[in-house]
Every structure is written in C-alpha cells, then in structure tokens.
N, C-alpha and C positions, 0 to 999 in steps of 0.2 A: 451772181455772186460766186466766187470761188468757195470750194468745201474742203475740208480736211479729208484725207485720203482714208484716215482710220475711223473717225465717229462720224463723218458726213456732216458734221456742223458747219454753219457758214464760218468763214474765217474773215479776220480784220482786213480792211483794204490794203494796209501797209505791210502785209505779211507776205513775203515772195516765196516762202517756203512751201513744202508738201504737206506739213501738219500743222494743227492749230497749237498754240503755245502749251496747253496742258498736256497734249499728247506728245509733243516735242520733248517736253521736260521728263515725262514718264519713259519715252524711248531712251534718252540718254541715262536715266537712271537704272533702267533695266539692263543695260549694257555694262558688265563690270569692268574693273580695271584689267588691263592685260597682263598676264603673268611675263616677268623678266627673266631672261637668262641670268646666271650667277655672275657673269662677267659684268652685268649691268650695276650689280649692288656692290662690286669691288671697285667701282670708279672712285678716284680719290675724294671728291666732294661727298659722295654718299657714304664711304668709310668714315670720314671725318665727322659727319652728322650722326652717324650711328653710335660712334665712339663717345659723342657729347651726352648720350643716353636723353636727348631732348627730342620728343617726338615733333615738335614744330620745326626744327631744323631739318629733321629727316625729310617731312613733308615739302619743305622749300627745296631741299636738295633733289628731291625726287621729281619736281615740277619742272625745274631749271635744266634737268639732265635729258628731258625730251625735247624732240626736234619735230615740230615746233614746240616751243614752251608751252606747258600747260597753264591754264588760268587758275587762279584760286576756286573760282566758282566750279570748274570742271571736276576739280579734285574732290571739291567739297559735297559734290552729289555722291560720289563713291563713299565718302565717309559719314554721310547722313548730317552734314553741317552746311551753314549758309557761308557766303564768301567772307562776311565781316568775322565770322568765327574761325576760319581758316587763317584769315589775317593776323587775328589775335594770337592764335597758336604760333605763328611763325615769328612773330615779333616779342613774345613774352620771353622775360629772362628766367621765368620760373619753369620748371619742367612739369609736364603731368605725371602724377604718381599713380593715378587711378588704374589698376590693372585691367579692369573691365573695358575700360575706354582704349587703353593701349592695345590689348587683343583684338578688339573689334576693328580698329584702325589698321593695324598691322595685317589681318587678314584681308581686310578690303583692298590693301594695296599689294597683296601677296609678297610681304617680305619673309623671305626664307628664315627659319628658327636660327641657323647657325650665324646669321647677323644681328639677331636681336640680343639686348641686354637684359631681357626677362624672358621666363620660361612661359610658352603658350599653355594655357590648361585645357579645359574641355573645348574640344572642337564643335562648332555648331553642326546642327543636323544637316545642313547643307553641304557640308566638308565630309564628314565622316564619323568614325567612332571616337569616342573619347581617348585622350592621350595625355600623358603626364609629361613625357620626353619625346623626341623624335625617335629615339632608340627604342622605347616601349612599343612605339608603332611599327618600326622595322621588325622587331622581334615578332610581334603578333602576326606580321606578314608571312612569316616562316610556316604557319599552319596552313597557309594556302598555296605557297609555292617555294621553291628553292630560293637560294640567296640572290643570285642573279648579279650581273655587272652594275646595274643601277644601284643596287643597295651597298656594293663596295664603294662605288664611286662616291656617294653621299656620304659614307663614312670617312673617307680621305679628305673630302673637302671640309667637313666639319672639324676633323683633326687638325688640318692645317689652320683653320681659323683659331682654335685654342692655342696653338703654338704661337700665332701671331698675336695673341692677347697676353701671352706671358709677361710681357714688359710692363704692362700698365694695370692689369686687372686685379681686383682683390683676390688675394691668394686662396682663401677659403673658398670662395665661389668658384673659382677656376678649377681647384682640386676637385671639388664635388662634381663638377660637370664631367670632368676628365674620367674620374671614377665610374660615374654612370655609364659612359660611353664604353669604357672597359668591361663593365658588367653585360652591356649589350652585345659586346663582340663575342664575350665568351659563351653566350647564349647562341649566337649565331654559329660559332665553330662547332658547337654539339648538332646542329641541325644538317641538312642536307646541302652539300656544296661541292664544287669542283675542286680539283687539286690545285689549279690557278686561283681560284677564289680563296681556298684555304691558306694559301700562303700569303696572299693579299691581305687577308684579315689579320693574320699574324703580324706581318710588316707593320700595319696600321697600329696594332696594339703595342709593338715595339716602340713606336715613336710617342705613344702615349704614356708608356712606362718611363720613358726618358723624361717626358714633361712633368709627370707626377713626382719623379725622383728630383727635379729640380725644386718643384715647389716644396715639398716635404723638408728639404735642406733649407731653402729660405725661410721656413716656419721653425727650424730648429729641431725636427724630427729626424735625427741622424740615422737611427736605425731603419726606419722605415724608407728614408732616402736611399740607402745601400741597397735594401731588399728590392727596390724598384729598379734600381741601376743594374743590378745582378740579374734580374729578371729580363730587362730589355737586352743585355748581353747574350744571355741564353737563346732569345728570340733571333738575335743576329746570327748567331752560330748556326741554329736549326734552318734558317731561311738562307743563309749564305749571304746577307746583307752587310756588306763591308762597312758601310756608312754608319749603320746602328751601332756596330761594334765600336767603331771609331769614336762615336759620340760616347759610348758607355766608359771607354778610355778616358775621354776629355773630362768627364764628370769625375772619375777617379783623381785626376790631375787636380782639377778644381777644389775637390775635398781636401785633398793633401796640402795645396796652397794655404787655403784659408785656416787650416788647423796647425800650421807651422811645420809640416812634415815636408820640408822643401826637397829633401834628397829623393823623395818618392815621385816628384813630379815630372823630373825628365824621364824615367823609365816608362811611366804612363804615356807620355807624350809620344815616345818613340814607338810603342806597341800601338797606339792609336793611328799613327801616321802610316804603319806598315799595313794596318788593315785596309786603309782608304787612302793611298797616296795621291791620287788624283781628285779627290773630292775637297770641297771647301772648308771641311772640318779641320784638315791639314792646317789651315792658316790660324784655326782658334789654337790648335795645339801648340803651334809656334808661339803663339801670344802667351800661353800658360808657361811653357819652358823659359821664355824671356822674363817674365814676372818672377818666377823662382830665381832665375840667374840674377836678377837685380838685387833681390833681397838676400843672396848670399854672397853679394859684393863682387860679383863676376861681371865687371863692366865691360870688358872686351867681347865677351860672350852674348851680352845683352845686345850690343851692336850688330854681331854677326846673325844672331838669331832674327831680330827685327829686319834685317835686310832680307834675309831668306824668306821670312814671313810675306814680306811685302812683294817680293818676286812671285810667291805662289798666288798672291791675290790678283796679281796682274794677269795670270793664266785663265782667271774665270770671267765670264761676263757677268754683268751686274743681273743680279736675280729678280724675277718677276715679283717675289713677295719678299722684299728685304727685312719686313719686321717679323719674318718668322724666325724664332730664336733658334732653331737649328739650320740657319742659313747665314753665311758671313757675306758681307757686301763691303765697299770701301768705307762707308759711314762709320763701321764698327772699328776700323783700324785706329782712328784717333783715340778711340777710349782704350785700346791696348797699349799704344805708344805713350799716352798720357800717364799712366801708372808706371811704366818703366822709367821714363825720364824723372819723374818726381822722385822716385826711389834713389837713382843714381846722381841726383842733384842737379839736373839740367832744368833749371827754373824756368827759362824763358820758354824753351821748347815745350815743358810741361804745361805751362799756362795758355800757350796757343792752341795745344791740342785740347785742353779742357774747355777753352771758349768755344772751340768747333764743336765739341760734344754738345754743349749747352744750345748752341745756335741750331744744329740738327734736331735736336730733342724738342724745340719750342713748337708749340702750336700756336695757330693765330690768336687764339684767346689767352695766351700766356702760360698755359699748363704745359706739362712735360709728357712727350710721347713714351718716353723710357725714363721713369722716375728713377729707378735704380742706378742707371749710368749717370743721370743727371746729378743724383746725390754724390757719388764718388768724384765727378767733376768739380763740384762745389768744394768738397773736402781737398781736393788737390790744390786749388786756387787758396783755400785756407792756409795750406801748408806753404804756399810761395809766399802769401802776404806776411806770415810768421818770420820766414826767412829774410824778408825785407824790413822786419821791425815793426810792421803795421798790425798791431795786436786787435784795434778796433775792426778792421776790415776782416781779420782773421775769424774773429768771432761772429761778425754778421754772416760771413760765408758759411761757418758751422752750425749756426741757429737754423738758416735757411735750408741747409742740406739734411739736418736731422728731422725737419718737419715733414718730410716726405711720408705718406702714408705706407706706399709700396716699397717694402724693404726685404733684402736679403741678409738676415741676422750677421751670419759669419763673414760675408764679404763686407758689409759695412763694418763690423768690429775691427776687421783686419786694417782697414784704411783709417779709422777712427782711432784705434791704438797707436798706429803711426803719427797721427796728428797730435795726439795726447803727448806722447814721447819727445815729439821735436818741440812742443811747447815747453816740456819740463827741461830739456836740454838747453833751449836758447834763453829761457828765463828762470834759471834754478832757485827756488825758494823766493819768487817774486810773487807777490799776490796778483799782479797784473795778469798771470797766466791763468787764472782761474775764469776770466772771461771766455776762455776756449775750452778748458777741462770740465768746467762744472756742467755745460750743456750736454757734453759726451757722457758723463756719469749719471745725469738725469734721464737721457734717452736710454741708457743701458738698463736703467732700473724699471723704466716703462715696458721696455721689450722683454724682461724677464718676468714681469708681473703676471 
C-alpha cells in the first residue's frame, strides 16, 4: 500500500498523489499567496473591482486575472475560508465593512495599500512593526537607512494613485490622505538623502500640493487652495519642473474662471503654456482660455482656441493613466468642448459632447467614474432641453445632476447659475421655471450648510 511521503501513513487507493489528503491540504495552506507586481493591481478589471470597495468583487477579479484561473477553493485556503464562503462573498450585493476581516484578507492576498479603500491598521507579527499609514512605516525606516530609490518610487506610485482618485473619491478622505503623505515627505526631506532623491521628493510634494489645492477649492476653502497652489508653484521653480509650474498657472486660470474674473484667465493660460509648451497641460490651458472667451462673447476666438487645443492634443500619445487628474487625454476634450458650445449656443454640438462625456464616465454598474464631469454634462443637457422648451426634461436632468455626492462647489455653481439664468430668461415670471430653479436653490443651501 502506498504511503504518504510526509506522515508515512497509508494513502487511499484512489489517491495518485505523493501526499495524503490532510498533508496535501496543509501543504497548500502553508504556501501563501504570491506577491504581485504593481502592474497586476492596475489591470482594468482589478481597478474597477477595487474602486467598488467590495472585497468580494476584488477576490473574483483577483482569481480571474490569474492564468490558469484560480479556483474559489484555492483562494479560500489563503483567506481562511471554505469554497462556499468565497462564493457567497463574490456574489453578495452587500460589501463587507468589518475592518478586521478586510485587513486580514487584504494582507493574505498582498494587496498594496495604495490600491485599497481603507487604511491597514496594525501589521501582524509575521509582517513587521505596527503601522498607521504606509508613510509612517517609511519614515521609521529612515532610522535604519537612507531614503533610497525604492522609497521614492513608492511615494511616486502612491501620489499618482491619489491623483487618479480625484475624480470620484470623497474629498475629505482624499485630502486627509494627501496631507499625511505630505507630512511623510517633509520628514523624509529632513533625513539623509542624495541630491537626486531630494529633488524627486520635492517634485512628488509639488504634485501633492497641486492635488490638495484642487480639493480645497472644491470644498470652498479658497485661501488654503491658493496657499497650496503657490507652494506648488515655488516647488516647480526650485526644481525647474515646468509642468508643475504650468499646472499652478492652470489652477489660477480655473480659480479666475469660476470666480468670474474672466480677463485674468487668458494671461494665466499664456504664462502656463510658456512654462511647459510641449506638455499636455497646454491642452487644458487652451480649454480654460476657450471657456473664458465663450463667456466673454468672443465666438470667433472660441473656435480658434478650440482648434488650437485639439491640434495640441493630437501631438500627444494616449496616456497610460488617463484617469490622473493632471493628465490630458482625448476623452476630456468632449468635456471642454461641451462647455464652450453650450455657452455660444451651439446646442446640438453641446448635447453631442455631453452625451459622450456621460458615456465615457459610466461604469458597468451605472455609477460615474467622473461624477463632477458627469454633473456638468447633465446640466448642459438641462440647458439644451430648456432652449428646446422641454422644462420637464430640463428639471429631470437638473435633479439628477445635483444629486451627485462628489462636487466642486464653484465649478458647479458657475454652470448651475448659467442654467438658472437661462430658465429665467426663457420663462420670465413663469412658475414653470421653478421646476429647474428650485432644485438649484436647495442644492446651494445644502452645500453652504
């Protein structure tokens, strides 16, 4: 009778393997899940699953991205679950919120912190010391060694992920995480690092300052937004990073546009373009200039600037991370053109671009990848519906638009005010216009509360 190679006990006659069933199970369980490179977690299916904040969907995508595909039983062994439990996790519509379970499963599959929607708390004794955030751990590492290229690379990856989350993540959470990262970089800069590492850390901090400036402005914290923008500009000057300087000017143009200081938009766009003429930020600067020209009634300039921006866009390859807020790709051009065509009264073209913005933004589950852009697209469609005399449709688009949780107050207010003015122009002293104007008033009251 055949014996198990490990325990030497007799094996069942139908067992063709080298180990008995109990030893085989223990062997599999003793082999942890393999750590995957960052590129694995950036695959579209996994990124979508991680954004859903549903661990069951993540486990399902994780299994299916392997070749050969992993079974539920195999993954369950790493998670300490049976196959039926894994199946229920993957098919459940209700996500797990128990942080202890989420942490244990995330660690079992080696999901990197930058890709998670929750903070890993205390690391188990098998992994290492306690850690509140990845950056706390990095900072503690300085007591043992220099910064090193690996630390710089981790910071760059994490910063890019935060910039990619700008479009949809809760503003307060995103700001807090970016601020913690900046604190970590500040500590790193005070430690031992080479001149190259020092510059790379400053550049990473510059991108984070641009990000926090945008978030602060979205939340209505204008003074802090300008402080962050100015700090990023100084970092750009100190490091000779033209793209950071250009984005700082782009933010100035955005601030001026949404505050109605239209004459200040053009000079900011020109200065930004001069700082990084060959960067994709020049496309966004063209878009801001076109938006300002449209609101000043300069129809011929709008067409000229849009054509120039579109040509600039064609000179750049499609980016690998088009969801990064500080990257311009063709899908954003519909958003820019939509705004300009709405203002100059080209309703058909405005509606076509708005529908394309919504199509691109829509996830398989019906939610929006870019809620703020989708909101403005719906308000554009509300304006077009009003001009066509369909108040009911305009009201429906307005209500749907204002229901989005992720908002940029001043950008939203600018477009919503234009919608309100259009309703009052087309339906003066007509109670029917309240179907559009009242939801706007209520949304303003909630945002200011």
